C-alpha positions as CSV (number, residue, x, y, z in Angstrom):
1,M,-137.5,-104.1,129.0
2,L,-137.9,-105.4,132.3
3,V,-140.8,-104.8,133.7
4,N,-142.1,-104.6,137.6
5,I,-145.2,-106.9,137.6
6,A,-146.9,-105.0,140.1
7,D,-146.8,-102.0,137.8
8,I,-149.1,-104.0,135.1
9,K,-152.5,-103.3,134.7
10,I,-155.2,-105.7,133.2
11,K,-158.0,-104.1,131.1
12,K,-160.9,-105.6,130.0
13,R,-159.9,-108.5,127.8
14,V,-161.2,-110.4,124.6
15,R,-159.8,-113.8,125.9
16,K,-162.3,-115.0,128.8
17,D,-160.8,-118.6,129.2
18,L,-156.8,-118.6,130.1
19,G,-156.9,-122.5,129.7
20,D,-154.5,-124.5,131.6
21,L,-151.5,-122.7,132.2
22,E,-149.4,-125.8,133.9
23,S,-147.6,-126.6,130.4
24,L,-146.7,-122.7,130.3
25,K,-145.2,-122.4,133.5
26,N,-143.3,-125.6,133.3
27,S,-141.9,-124.1,130.1
28,L,-141.3,-120.8,131.7
29,R,-139.5,-122.8,134.5
30,T,-136.9,-124.4,132.3
31,Y,-136.5,-122.0,129.6
32,G,-137.3,-118.7,131.0
33,L,-139.7,-115.9,128.8
34,L,-139.4,-116.7,125.0
35,N,-141.5,-113.8,124.0
36,P,-141.8,-110.5,125.7
37,I,-145.4,-109.5,126.6
38,T,-146.8,-106.6,124.9
39,L,-147.8,-103.4,127.1
40,N,-149.0,-99.6,126.2
41,R,-146.8,-96.7,127.6
42,K,-149.5,-97.0,130.5
43,Y,-148.1,-100.5,131.2
44,E,-151.7,-102.1,130.3
45,L,-151.1,-105.1,129.2
46,I,-152.2,-105.7,125.4
47,A,-150.8,-109.2,124.6
48,G,-149.5,-111.9,126.6
49,E,-152.0,-112.7,129.4
50,R,-151.4,-116.2,129.8
51,R,-147.7,-115.4,129.8
52,L,-148.1,-112.7,132.2
53,T,-150.5,-115.1,134.8
54,A,-148.2,-117.9,134.8
55,A,-145.3,-115.9,135.8
56,K,-147.1,-114.4,138.3
57,S,-148.1,-118.0,139.5
58,L,-144.6,-118.8,139.6
59,G,-143.8,-115.9,141.7
60,W,-141.9,-113.8,139.2
61,T,-141.5,-109.8,140.3
62,N,-140.3,-108.9,136.8
63,I,-141.1,-109.8,133.2
64,N,-139.5,-108.8,129.7
65,A,-142.1,-106.5,127.9
66,V,-142.2,-104.6,124.9
67,I,-143.7,-101.1,125.3
68,V,-145.6,-99.9,122.5
69,D,-146.5,-96.0,121.8
70,N,-148.9,-94.1,120.1
71,M,-151.7,-96.5,119.4
72,T,-155.2,-96.0,119.4
73,A,-157.3,-97.9,121.6
74,A,-158.6,-99.9,118.4
75,Q,-155.1,-100.4,117.5
76,Q,-154.4,-102.2,120.8
77,L,-157.4,-104.5,120.8
78,E,-156.3,-105.0,116.8
79,L,-152.6,-106.1,118.1
80,E,-154.2,-108.3,121.1
81,I,-156.6,-110.0,118.8
82,E,-153.7,-110.6,116.0
83,E,-151.4,-111.8,118.5
84,N,-154.0,-114.5,119.6
85,N,-155.5,-115.4,116.4
86,Q,-152.6,-116.0,114.4
87,R,-150.8,-118.6,116.4
88,K,-150.4,-122.3,114.4
89,E,-149.8,-125.3,116.5
90,F,-147.8,-128.2,115.0
91,T,-149.4,-130.9,113.2
92,N,-148.4,-134.4,114.4
93,A,-146.4,-135.3,111.9
94,E,-144.2,-131.6,112.5
95,L,-144.1,-132.5,116.5
96,L,-143.3,-136.0,115.6
97,E,-140.4,-135.2,113.6
98,G,-139.3,-132.5,116.0
99,Y,-139.1,-135.0,119.0
100,K,-137.0,-137.5,116.3
101,R,-134.5,-134.6,115.8
102,L,-134.5,-134.2,119.3
103,E,-134.0,-137.5,120.5
104,R,-130.8,-138.1,117.9
105,L,-129.3,-134.7,119.0
106,R,-129.9,-136.0,122.8
107,N,-128.4,-139.3,122.2
108,P,-126.3,-139.5,119.0
109,S,-125.0,-142.6,117.4
110,P,-121.4,-144.0,118.1
111,F,-120.2,-142.8,114.9
112,I,-121.3,-139.1,115.6
113,K,-119.9,-139.4,118.9
114,L,-116.5,-140.4,117.5
115,W,-116.8,-137.6,114.9
116,N,-117.4,-134.9,117.3
117,L,-114.7,-136.2,119.5
118,I,-112.0,-135.9,116.3
119,R,-113.6,-132.5,115.2
120,R,-113.4,-130.9,118.9
121,F,-109.1,-132.3,119.0
122,F,-108.8,-130.7,115.5
123,E,-110.3,-127.5,117.2
124,W,-108.0,-127.7,120.2
125,I,-105.3,-128.0,118.0
126,V,-106.2,-125.0,116.0
127,S,-106.8,-123.2,118.7
128,L,-103.1,-123.9,120.4
129,I,-101.6,-122.8,116.8
130,T,-103.5,-119.4,117.1
131,K,-102.4,-118.5,120.5
132,K,-98.9,-119.3,119.7
133,K,-99.1,-117.2,116.9
134,K,-100.0,-114.2,119.0
């Protein structure tokens, strides 16, 4: 659900230090919001303060949010803690493998480029045949 950022209320939070938001802001600029923030039905923030703060600093006026209802204050606090506590960073090996795969996708070998060209050609032929049958 798209929510007006000005309508969101931030109450007392467990996290005191939001840390450096520059990489998060860059991610929001490049990819948009990948995971919505979480609000209660009164538009009080439950989870996503870093995302919300980064979006505000970028001048966003709206943000995607999930609205949860019928939760006690204890359940909301539990959700805030859980959302922040269950993150796991990539290991160095995982991150390296991910970037290697990304590099191969961005810069395929000449053989892969040729294979993709042949595949697209045959897909184009099939689409022409399919159109003629209709």
